[in-house]
N, C-alpha and C positions, 0 to 999 in steps of 0.2 A: 357345553357351549363354548365356541371359540371366540375369544376377544379380538376385535379388529386391531391391527397394528396402528399405532399413532404415526402419522407421517412426520418425518423429521423436517425441521425448518432450518434453512441456511442461516447461521448465526454469526460466524467469525472466521476471518482469515488471519493466520498467525505467520509472521515473517521472522525467521531466524536472523540474528544480527550480533555484533560484538558488544553493544550497549543498548538496552531497550529504551532507556530514557532519552538518549540522543536521537535514535531513529524515530521513536515515538513523537518527539518534539518536532522533527522535520515534517512528518505527515500531519500532525495536529495543526501546525502553522499553515501548511499547504491547503488543507481542507477547511480550516476554521472550526475544527472539532476540539474537544476538551479531553483531559486525562480522567480516567475513572479513579476514584479514591484508592489509595494503596499502591500507586505506581512506584516502581523502583527500578534499579539498574537491571534486574533480572526479568521483570515482566511489566508490561504496560498494556492496558486496554484503552482504546479511545471510545469516547461517547459521541455518537453522531447526533446532530440536531434532531429533535423529535424522538430520540431514544432508539436503542437497538431493538431487535426482534426478541420476543420472549412471550411467556404465557400471559403477561400483563399488557403486552403491546404487539399483538400478532401482525399488525400492519407496518411495524417498524422494519428497518432494513439491517443487513449485516454490517458489522463494524470490523475494525482492524485491531490486531494485537501484535506485540513484539516480544520476542523471547531471546534472552542472552544465551549465546552458545560460546563456550570457551575456545573451541578450535575453529571459529568462523573462517570461512574462505569465501571471498566474493565470487559471485557468478561470473562466468565468461560468456560473452555473447558477441557475435552470432555463433561462435563455435568455441572449441577449447575443452579443457579437462573438467570444467565445472559448469555445465549448462545452466541456463537461467531458471529452469523448472516452472516458474510462474512470473507473470508480469501484470501490471495494472494499466488500464486505459482510462484517462481522465478527459472528459468532454469539455472543450472550451469553444468560445465563439470565434476567437482569433488566436492562433498559435503564436504569431509574432508578438502580440500584446501580452500574452501569458508567459512567454519564455523568460523575461527578466525576473519575474517573481520566483520561478522555480530555481533559477541560477542563484539569486540572492539568498534563498533558503538553504543552499548547499548542494543542489543537484548540478550535474554537468551534462552538456549535450554530448551524446554518443557520436563517435566518429562514423559509425555505420548508419546510414539513413536509407532504408530500403523503399520508402514511398516515392514513386516517380511522379505522382500527382500533387504531392505536398499536403495530402489530407491528414497525415499524422507525422509526428516527429518523435524520435527516440531519445530518452534521457536516462541517466542512472542516478539513483538517490545517493546520499552521502556514503553508504557502505557498498554500493555497487549493484543493487537490484535494478534491472531495467524497468522503465515505465514509459508510456506514451502520452503525449498530448494529442488529442484527436479533434479535428475541426468538423 
């Protein structure tokens, strides 16, 4: 008898960075999430409100983790030798109202803004990962 495969459940996105605690703190503060116990400079996992996905919480959602890399090189975007590879979109009701918070937390507004309609704006986190605020 063939046992059916168990479908995988999307659990975690891991970002490489020079210091997991520093970048983890940025995203925890941005999203209002907490650190999982055992966080350190090498690895941080965030706990989302309501919990992450797993066998005990199949309706939870994926979370973020951060992994320290000794030879970290920040992504370049929109081109260059180290492409972004991945980015996040965060939904907001008003980009102009949300921007001061992300700047205060350590992000910066990217020079390149490809949205002609103003429906999204590109930023980079404290170590250079691009992300967007989307209205």
